[in-house]
C-alpha positions as CSV (number, residue, x, y, z in Angstrom):
1,X,-193.9,216.4,-82.4
2,X,-192.2,213.7,-80.1
3,X,-192.2,209.9,-81.9
4,X,-194.7,208.0,-79.1
5,X,-191.5,204.9,-78.5
6,X,-189.4,207.9,-76.9
7,X,-192.5,207.4,-74.4
8,X,-192.5,207.5,-70.6
9,X,-189.5,207.0,-67.7
10,X,-186.5,206.0,-68.1
11,X,-184.6,206.4,-65.6
12,X,-182.5,203.3,-65.0
13,X,-184.5,199.5,-64.9
14,X,-187.5,202.0,-65.6
15,X,-190.3,199.2,-67.5
16,X,-193.2,202.3,-67.2
17,X,-192.0,203.6,-70.9
18,X,-193.5,202.5,-74.8
19,X,-190.1,201.3,-75.5
20,X,-190.3,198.7,-72.7
21,X,-194.2,197.9,-72.9
22,X,-194.9,197.6,-76.8
23,X,-192.9,197.1,-80.3
24,X,-193.7,200.3,-82.4
25,X,-194.4,201.0,-85.7
26,X,-195.7,203.9,-87.4
27,X,-197.4,204.0,-91.3
28,X,-199.7,206.6,-92.9
29,X,-202.2,204.9,-94.2
30,X,-205.0,201.5,-92.9
31,X,-204.5,200.9,-96.6
32,X,-201.1,201.4,-97.2
33,X,-201.0,199.1,-93.9
34,X,-202.8,196.6,-95.4
35,X,-200.8,196.8,-98.2
36,X,-197.4,196.1,-96.9
37,X,-199.1,192.6,-94.4
38,X,-200.0,191.2,-98.2
39,X,-196.8,190.6,-99.0
40,X,-195.2,188.3,-98.4
41,X,-190.9,188.5,-97.2
42,X,-189.4,186.3,-99.5
43,X,-186.1,186.7,-96.7
44,X,-187.1,183.9,-94.4
45,X,-188.7,180.3,-95.4
46,X,-192.8,179.4,-94.5
47,X,-191.2,178.5,-90.9
48,X,-189.5,182.3,-90.0
49,X,-186.1,180.7,-89.7
50,X,-183.4,181.5,-92.0
51,X,-182.9,180.2,-95.8
52,X,-179.5,177.3,-95.7
53,X,-177.1,178.6,-97.6
54,X,-178.4,177.1,-100.6
55,X,-181.1,178.1,-100.7
56,X,-180.3,181.7,-99.4
57,X,-179.1,183.3,-102.9
58,X,-181.8,184.5,-104.6
59,X,-182.3,187.7,-101.1
60,X,-179.4,190.7,-101.7
61,X,-178.8,193.9,-100.3
62,X,-178.1,196.7,-102.3
63,X,-175.7,198.6,-100.3
64,X,-175.4,202.7,-101.4
65,X,-173.2,204.7,-99.4
66,X,-172.0,208.5,-100.3
67,X,-168.5,208.8,-98.0
68,X,-168.1,211.8,-99.2
69,X,-170.5,214.5,-101.1
70,X,-170.0,217.8,-103.1
71,X,-170.4,220.8,-101.1
72,X,-171.0,219.1,-97.9
73,X,-169.9,217.4,-94.9
74,X,-168.5,214.1,-95.2
75,X,-170.6,211.6,-93.0
76,X,-168.1,209.9,-90.7
77,X,-168.8,206.4,-90.4
78,X,-169.9,205.5,-93.4
79,X,-167.1,203.8,-94.4
80,X,-167.6,202.1,-90.8
81,X,-171.4,201.4,-91.6
82,X,-170.4,199.4,-94.2
83,X,-167.8,197.2,-93.2
84,X,-170.0,196.1,-89.8
85,X,-173.3,195.3,-92.4
86,X,-170.9,193.1,-94.1
87,X,-169.3,191.4,-91.4
88,X,-173.2,191.3,-89.6
89,X,-174.2,189.2,-93.2
90,X,-171.4,186.9,-93.8
91,X,-172.5,183.9,-92.1
92,X,-176.8,184.4,-93.9
93,X,-175.1,184.1,-97.3
94,X,-177.0,186.8,-99.2
95,X,-175.6,188.4,-101.5
96,X,-174.7,192.7,-101.4
97,X,-174.2,194.7,-104.1
98,X,-172.3,198.3,-103.3
99,X,-173.3,200.9,-105.2
100,X,-170.7,204.3,-104.1
101,X,-171.6,207.8,-104.6
102,X,-174.1,206.7,-107.3
103,X,-176.8,209.4,-109.3
104,X,-180.3,209.0,-109.0
105,X,-180.9,207.0,-112.5
106,X,-178.2,204.3,-110.8
107,X,-179.9,203.8,-108.3
108,X,-182.9,203.3,-109.6
109,X,-181.4,200.8,-112.2
110,X,-180.2,199.0,-109.5
111,X,-182.7,199.1,-107.0
112,X,-185.2,196.7,-108.5
113,X,-182.3,193.7,-109.5
114,X,-182.5,194.0,-105.0
115,X,-184.9,192.7,-102.0
116,X,-183.5,195.2,-99.3
117,X,-181.5,198.6,-100.2
118,X,-179.8,200.6,-98.1
119,X,-178.4,204.2,-97.9
120,X,-175.9,205.4,-95.8
121,X,-175.7,209.3,-96.8
122,X,-176.8,213.1,-96.2
123,X,-180.9,213.5,-96.4
124,X,-182.5,216.7,-96.8
125,X,-186.2,217.7,-95.1
126,X,-187.8,220.0,-97.0
127,X,-190.5,222.0,-95.6
128,X,-192.3,221.1,-99.3
129,X,-192.1,217.3,-98.2
130,X,-192.3,216.4,-102.2
131,X,-188.8,218.0,-102.0
132,X,-187.3,216.1,-99.1
133,X,-184.2,213.9,-100.8
134,X,-181.2,212.0,-100.6
135,X,-178.2,213.1,-101.6
136,X,-176.3,211.2,-104.5
137,X,-173.8,212.8,-107.3
138,X,-174.7,214.1,-110.5
139,X,-173.0,212.4,-113.8
140,X,-170.0,213.7,-113.8
141,X,-169.3,212.6,-110.7
142,X,-168.8,216.9,-109.5
143,X,-171.6,218.1,-107.6
144,X,-174.6,216.6,-105.5
145,X,-177.5,215.4,-107.4
146,X,-181.3,215.0,-105.5
147,X,-183.1,211.2,-105.2
148,X,-186.7,213.1,-105.2
149,X,-188.7,212.1,-101.5
150,X,-191.5,212.2,-105.1
151,X,-190.0,210.8,-107.2
152,X,-189.3,207.3,-105.3
153,X,-192.2,205.8,-105.5
154,X,-192.1,205.3,-108.9
155,X,-189.1,203.2,-109.1
156,X,-189.2,199.8,-110.5
157,X,-189.2,198.0,-107.6
158,X,-190.6,194.0,-108.0
159,X,-188.5,192.9,-105.5
160,X,-189.1,195.4,-102.6
161,X,-188.7,194.6,-99.1
162,X,-187.4,196.1,-97.0
163,X,-185.3,200.2,-97.3
164,X,-182.7,201.0,-94.6
165,X,-182.8,204.5,-94.5
166,X,-179.4,206.4,-92.5
167,X,-179.7,208.9,-93.5
168,X,-180.8,212.4,-90.7
169,X,-184.0,213.2,-91.1
170,X,-185.0,211.0,-94.1
171,X,-188.3,210.4,-91.7
172,X,-188.1,214.1,-90.0
173,X,-190.9,216.6,-91.2
174,X,-189.5,219.7,-90.0
175,X,-193.2,222.4,-90.0
176,X,-195.4,222.0,-87.5
177,X,-197.8,223.4,-89.1
178,X,-198.3,220.0,-91.3
179,X,-197.2,217.6,-88.4
180,X,-200.2,215.5,-89.3
181,X,-199.0,215.0,-92.8
182,X,-196.8,211.4,-93.1
183,X,-194.3,212.4,-96.7
184,X,-191.0,211.7,-96.2
185,X,-188.9,209.2,-97.5
186,X,-189.5,206.7,-95.4
187,X,-192.7,206.5,-96.3
188,X,-192.1,206.9,-100.2
189,X,-189.7,204.5,-100.1
190,X,-193.3,202.8,-99.1
191,X,-195.0,203.7,-101.8
192,X,-192.1,203.2,-103.7
193,X,-193.1,198.7,-102.4
194,X,-191.1,198.3,-99.9
195,X,-193.4,197.0,-96.5
196,X,-190.4,197.8,-94.0
197,X,-188.5,201.0,-93.8
198,X,-186.0,202.2,-91.5
199,X,-185.4,205.6,-91.0
200,X,-183.7,208.3,-89.0
201,X,-185.9,211.7,-87.7
202,X,-183.5,213.1,-86.4
203,X,-179.2,213.3,-86.5
204,X,-178.5,210.1,-84.8
205,X,-174.8,209.8,-83.7
206,X,-172.5,208.2,-86.5
207,X,-171.5,205.2,-84.0
208,X,-175.0,205.0,-82.7
209,X,-176.6,204.7,-86.6
210,X,-173.4,202.4,-86.9
211,X,-174.2,199.9,-84.2
212,X,-178.5,199.9,-85.3
213,X,-177.1,198.5,-88.8
214,X,-174.9,196.4,-87.6
215,X,-176.4,194.9,-84.0
216,X,-180.0,194.8,-86.9
217,X,-178.5,192.8,-89.7
218,X,-176.9,190.5,-87.2
219,X,-179.7,189.8,-85.8
220,X,-182.8,189.5,-88.3
221,X,-180.8,186.5,-90.4
222,X,-180.2,184.5,-87.5
223,X,-182.7,181.4,-86.7
224,X,-185.6,182.8,-84.9
225,X,-188.1,179.8,-84.8
226,X,-191.7,180.1,-86.6
227,X,-192.1,183.5,-85.7
228,X,-194.7,185.8,-88.6
229,X,-192.0,187.0,-91.0
230,X,-193.5,190.3,-90.8
231,X,-193.0,190.5,-87.2
232,X,-189.5,189.5,-87.4
233,X,-188.3,192.6,-89.5
234,X,-190.2,194.5,-86.5
235,X,-189.4,192.9,-83.4
236,X,-185.4,193.0,-84.5
237,X,-185.1,196.5,-84.9
238,X,-187.2,197.5,-82.1
239,X,-184.1,194.3,-80.2
240,X,-181.3,196.5,-81.4
241,X,-182.7,199.8,-80.3
242,X,-183.0,198.5,-76.8
243,X,-180.1,197.5,-76.9
244,X,-179.1,201.1,-77.6
245,X,-181.3,202.4,-75.3
246,X,-180.7,199.7,-72.6
247,X,-177.0,201.8,-72.7
248,X,-178.1,205.6,-71.5
249,X,-182.0,205.2,-71.4
250,X,-182.0,209.0,-69.9
251,X,-180.3,210.5,-73.8
252,X,-182.9,209.8,-75.4
253,X,-181.4,212.0,-78.7
254,X,-178.8,208.9,-79.0
255,X,-181.5,205.7,-79.8
256,X,-185.5,208.0,-80.1
257,X,-184.3,209.2,-83.5
258,X,-184.3,205.4,-84.4
259,X,-188.0,204.7,-86.1
260,X,-189.6,201.8,-88.4
261,X,-192.0,202.6,-91.1
262,X,-194.0,199.5,-92.4
263,X,-196.3,195.6,-91.6
């Protein structure tokens, strides 16, 4: 049940571990990998560099924060994470839409108009994988509602590029007898058309989640030269998690929760 990217010796200055030697990614099937890599990312130009400001106007990011959830504890780092992302993307001129405290229907409507969607909310990983869900709001805003994993593949996502789930257990599997199954929220979003999904295997520290999101977006839209666009996303996330691991290498519960699924 432990992730492959956490394998190895994580004593100080050790490089005898997966994170020091490989950029790890996960995929549900070979067919899904083939489909994800066939899609061309239009977040970057043909040379792999960030688009100039005047050409970057079509790239868009949908932020879906839930700072308050009825019947549940309020995640303390939601506002901080949103501010970090806003600060990190300022120079890229990417268009940001904030859809705070939404209903599932509102998310379904808005996702189709964005290249990137970033959720900062509670998630529940169910033993019945299709019942795993993101926790949003009912239309009257008085109670919690569920964006179900089984409903996500029906999303209309013509511009789907990258989905970021800053949510606990969004790539988790609580059932040991179904450890080889890959039906969870991260893969549901990939089935919906997102080539890359970033998610958490368990509940990471709030500060760590905010730092990873901040550093990922800050690095993603910097000029990285002529690199494959798909590799650029996974490598950027790898570098971000490695930066967190370098601070406290032996505390794998802090950094190993973050996983990349996709091309």
